[in-house]
Wavefront OBJ file of the C-alpha trace (Angstrom):
o trace
v -18.919 39.320 9.677
v -21.020 37.431 12.089
v -23.791 37.499 9.581
v -21.721 36.101 6.704
v -20.618 33.188 9.039
v -24.247 32.473 9.830
v -25.129 32.499 6.024
v -22.468 30.005 5.365
v -23.778 27.630 7.868
v -27.328 27.907 6.611
v -26.331 27.024 3.058
v -26.793 23.551 1.731
v -23.564 21.293 2.544
v -20.860 21.645 0.042
v -19.853 18.670 -1.967
v -16.993 17.828 0.674
v -19.470 17.742 3.421
v -22.083 15.591 1.893
v -20.280 12.222 2.071
v -19.552 12.750 5.766
v -23.086 13.780 6.650
v -24.535 10.950 4.565
v -22.160 8.463 6.297
v -22.444 9.873 9.812
v -23.326 6.506 11.215
v -20.014 5.086 9.994
v -18.177 7.742 12.089
v -20.538 6.670 15.011
v -19.573 3.041 14.532
v -15.928 4.091 14.441
v -16.391 5.779 17.856
v -18.308 2.924 19.366
v -15.602 0.438 18.187
v -12.973 2.648 19.867
v -14.860 2.912 23.206
v -15.503 -1.028 23.269
v -11.883 -1.663 22.416
v -10.732 0.833 25.212
v -13.095 -0.903 27.751
v -11.759 -4.344 26.856
v -8.085 -3.067 27.421
v -9.133 -1.984 30.918
v -11.069 -4.971 31.833
v -8.244 -7.398 30.769
v -5.023 -5.283 31.627
v -2.904 -8.324 32.080
v -3.079 -9.347 28.509
v -0.121 -11.018 26.947
v 1.687 -9.218 24.166
v 0.238 -11.720 21.727
v -3.393 -11.138 22.792
v -2.692 -7.408 23.030
v -1.370 -7.563 19.316
v -4.418 -9.446 18.118
v -6.779 -7.275 20.071
v -5.035 -4.037 18.724
v -4.978 -5.663 15.148
v -8.758 -6.084 15.296
v -9.259 -2.444 16.506
v -7.073 -1.142 13.696
v -8.789 -3.277 10.995
v -12.288 -2.274 12.193
v -11.230 1.425 12.222
v -9.854 1.002 8.667
v -12.811 -0.833 7.261
v -15.139 1.879 8.780
v -13.058 4.729 7.421
v -13.097 3.066 3.959
v -16.787 2.673 4.350
v -17.148 6.357 4.999
v -15.059 7.177 1.852
v -17.144 4.893 -0.284
v -20.365 6.641 0.678
v -18.859 9.705 -1.019
v -18.090 7.787 -4.223
v -18.635 9.740 -7.310
v -18.590 13.252 -5.725
v -15.823 15.737 -5.567
v -15.526 15.396 -1.758
v -12.424 17.163 -0.411
v -11.897 14.896 2.567
v -12.403 11.536 0.703
v -8.818 10.852 0.077
v -7.810 11.158 3.686
v -10.751 8.731 4.737
v -9.268 6.269 2.085
v -5.702 6.817 3.545
v -6.968 6.385 7.110
v -8.718 3.363 6.068
v -5.885 1.720 4.180
v -3.470 2.521 7.023
v -5.702 0.919 9.619
v -6.300 -2.082 7.479
v -2.498 -2.634 6.785
v -1.665 -2.236 10.455
v -4.306 -4.717 11.338
v -3.064 -7.312 8.763
v 0.572 -6.800 9.979
v -0.588 -7.426 13.604
v -2.498 -10.681 12.490
v 0.303 -11.896 10.266
v 3.213 -11.346 12.663
v 1.627 -11.640 16.133
v 4.981 -12.543 17.675
v 6.393 -9.054 17.081
v 8.328 -7.823 19.887
v 6.718 -5.469 22.447
v 9.089 -2.661 21.224
v 8.017 -3.095 17.516
v 4.319 -3.167 18.552
v 4.699 0.098 20.550
v 6.513 1.702 17.588
v 3.779 0.650 15.133
v 0.974 1.869 17.563
v 2.617 5.238 18.093
v 3.269 5.853 14.454
v -0.282 4.819 13.430
v -1.826 7.039 16.077
v 0.319 10.037 15.267
v -0.434 9.828 11.482
v -4.183 9.277 12.130
v -3.993 12.375 14.234
v -2.372 14.561 11.695
v -4.838 13.401 9.026
v -7.865 14.141 11.174
v -6.608 17.618 12.043
v -6.148 18.294 8.295
v -9.618 17.092 7.640
v -11.103 19.247 10.237
v -9.286 22.400 8.962
v -10.882 21.698 5.530
v -14.309 21.369 7.054
v -14.096 24.391 9.203
v -15.928 26.667 6.809
v -18.601 23.992 5.974
v -19.734 22.677 9.443
v -20.012 23.900 13.010
v -18.110 22.082 15.695
v -15.284 21.040 13.720
v -13.286 21.358 16.766
v -14.475 17.901 17.942
v -12.613 16.353 15.126
v -9.669 18.577 15.739
v -9.731 17.342 19.381
v -9.858 13.746 18.319
v -6.909 14.472 15.983
v -4.911 16.110 18.853
v -5.769 13.134 21.148
v -4.429 10.747 18.544
v -1.331 12.854 17.713
v -0.314 13.205 21.427
v -0.921 9.580 22.201
v 1.261 8.586 19.267
v 4.023 10.892 20.179
v 3.857 9.902 23.858
v 4.183 6.222 22.730
v 7.059 7.020 20.512
v 8.948 8.963 22.907
v 8.485 6.344 25.776
v 8.540 2.927 23.908
v 9.953 1.161 26.872
v 6.648 1.271 28.862
v 5.527 -2.195 30.335
v 2.699 -4.088 28.718
v 0.332 -3.153 31.482
v 0.955 0.572 31.148
v 0.706 0.152 27.435
v -2.559 -1.682 27.716
v -4.000 1.074 29.933
v -2.669 3.858 27.759
v -4.210 2.351 24.708
v -7.430 1.786 26.490
v -7.596 5.360 27.519
v -6.661 6.641 24.159
v -9.396 4.397 22.487
v -12.052 5.518 24.859
v -11.252 9.303 24.582
v -10.896 9.100 20.785
v -14.113 6.979 20.517
v -16.153 9.415 22.593
v -14.901 12.443 20.435
v -15.792 10.472 17.246
v -19.234 9.554 18.640
v -19.788 13.371 19.392
v -18.606 14.308 15.966
v -20.872 11.650 14.340
v -23.808 13.100 16.158
v -22.930 16.622 15.014
v -22.717 15.292 11.379
v -26.201 13.618 11.848
v -27.637 16.898 13.157
v -26.251 18.696 10.143
v -27.497 16.054 7.833
v -31.088 16.130 9.300
v -31.187 19.908 8.933
v -30.328 19.694 5.304
v -32.779 16.958 4.309
l 1 2 3 4 5 6 7 8 9 10 11 12 13 14 15 16 17 18 19 20 21 22 23 24 25 26 27 28 29 30 31 32 33 34 35 36 37 38 39 40 41 42 43 44 45 46 47 48 49 50 51 52 53 54 55 56 57 58 59 60 61 62 63 64 65 66 67 68 69 70 71 72 73 74 75 76 77 78 79 80 81 82 83 84 85 86 87 88 89 90 91 92 93 94 95 96 97 98 99 100 101 102 103 104 105 106 107 108 109 110 111 112 113 114 115 116 117 118 119 120 121 122 123 124 125 126 127 128 129 130 131 132 133 134 135 136 137 138 139 140 141 142 143 144 145 146 147 148 149 150 151 152 153 154 155 156 157 158 159 160 161 162 163 164 165 166 167 168 169 170 171 172 173 174 175 176 177 178 179 180 181 182 183 184 185 186 187 188 189 190 191 192 193 194 195 196 197
């Protein structure tokens, strides 16, 4: 059984893995964007709700654009995870646009929107990791990123009355941890891409 697993990993990447390994740098940029956003949330914790809304909108928009970019690099192939990259991208862009169009949203509405977005992204990342488990090593990193997103989203949805300062710190911590996990996953994809070239 161990030999069979080793043989699976030594084969050329399947169609579902090629777009991810080819676009590994987009996952890296996604992780870096998350880390930078998280650091900004810690440096300026006293942001007003308006500034927090706009900063969050920029993060969600960047995350969505980079996810769509990763999906586009797989254009024309029968990649299994392409649809969820598109869904993640469209969801991020939609949330970003909403944050920019209606920056006067109440803190409660913003908290609900952030929680729902993070929980949905987490579920989609876990689904993607499960699909990739037979095609790439270290899929646990994407599962961990998905769990962090899901747990953060559920925590925010269950405790929406948290103050703006606590929310800024929670979002910052989430963005940094999620960003680091996406950077690690991107580097794993790069290593896999380099081995198959």
